[in-house]
Steps between C-alpha positions, in 0.01 A plus 500: 500500500489441128606835363832507315776590745699818444852385571700724274545875478181685415639827375180696547658638818713794407799644677296753691218270606740224597699723731209682659511855362138594566288767338407642838851632554616283786866407520578141598731407783861448394599140422619297794869432546567146388781273605636326307435678171537318167857532387597465137850474366487778243554428135842660439426856386665689222660833573171682444231251609346413834512137616191310389294249696344370179473581132236407245610530139772738614269728702578485868389563854775630723593329824400814690153508341454126538587495870271795563216323319548188714471713813188669362348163416557365851365818656188482284444137602551594864231768465269219383594294809688252282844369580745441217864400516764714338589225254136447402454875458810519283374215281163670455661834420723334240199353322312830522789692348552245222132512406485878520811546287375255237166682482662844487741390228216355295303823537792700364538250215131559422564874481382610845730712712429734787689815408639741758206740473244223558705359785521840667126545458441175686736601777330839531163326520624268774641795691164679479322185622715467812508863600784654306859450391630498858262219598605297199867559578441386858329183376787431260753548779310275739487225237865542397444649156747743353345734247667314212399158634141615541481645149652185352264273693194706406596508132565125497171428679305713251659327202440158653137586572447606137626164374303314766181668382581416139548132586185460706291694248539202267314269739150443356208619713299191410588131513350153499365437849319231694272546799626253758344360814686267732454267791808531718554247777796425723462125532549268204243246618239773543579637156463154350168460681377828349605382153313173551189698595535717189535194283184370664302806399553738793475872426843667466379833637359339815823317568700817432279679755582233758872540434492882494184665637642848438581495128359164387840446341438757228842598364345721233610567143867424438725531192797280427798593714296640788469201730798431721474123452575412138358148536159630607505756221586240236226267620242778525561620144475141380151449646173551316226719645336327801775236505695443821843354562631211703666578832806722449763490774701819560704643786182683607268201519281282281294669231214411272442773243206563271466733203175695519546703181754588233555820302754513214551876533397641836612833643767443764433606856734775627686251717537244220620770262757616755620142548543443127674835461744401775570176321560681172740741669684225686532293184643798311753574773612137523541480123705820493717384788593196295620726219663770709860541611459517879811538712486490881791609711640210708388507859 
C-alpha cells in the first residue's frame, strides 16, 4: 500500500522478454487481428526514406514497425488477460519508443555500440535457445518481424539496456532510513480516539495490534522516495525516535505513524533499491525528453 508506484516505463524488460520469446523453445501464437488498427498519417517521406511514425533527434521508427509494435503490445496484454484499447496501446508504445531511443542514443554518445558481429552472436544465441534458426524465423514471422526490423529492434534494445544499467548503477546502495510503524484506521473519530489514548499514555504497539493484528502496522525500514504518500513520508522523516504523529488523513484512511529507529546509512532492501532505481531512470528519461527533438506523425 505504501510502496512507491511504478507508473512509468521500467526498461528492465527487454525486447525478447517483453514479447515472450522463451528459452524453452516454444513459439507464441500469432498476434490477434485487431480492428481498428492505429492509423498514422505518415510524415512525408523523401525519395529514399520510409514514412516515420515518430522521430527522436532525427532517428525514427517507421509506420510499419510502429503499427506492428502496437499489435504486439495488445497481443501481449491479451495473453495476460488484460484489455487495452488501440489508442491506449499506441500511446504506451510511443512512450516506450521515445525512452528506448533516448537511452540508445545516449549509449552511443557514451561510446557503446553493438557491432554487427556482436549482434549476430546474440541472434545465434537466441536461435540456439529456441531450437534453431527455423524456430526463430517462425517466431519472428508470427510476431510480424522482418529480419531487418528484428535486428534493428534487438540492437536498439541492447544499447538502451546498456545505458539503463549505467544510470541505475549510480543509485547508492545505502541511504538514510527510518523504521516506521503505523496505526491505520478507516474512521476519523476512531483515529482521533486512538490519538487521545496515546496522548494519555496508552502503548502504541498495543493499539497498532488492535488496528492490524497481522502486521501490527510495521511498515519496516524505508528511505526517502519509497513511500507512495509523500505527506506520510515527510512527517515520518521529521519525527524523532519513539515520537508519533497526529492523525494524518489520506485517500487510504487515517494514519498515526511512529518512528521506531533511524539509520543515516542503511543498506537498501532489494525492493527499495529497485524502486529508487526506477525513479532515477524515469527522472533521466523525463529530463532527456525535455531536451530532445521529438516529432510525432499527425494521427
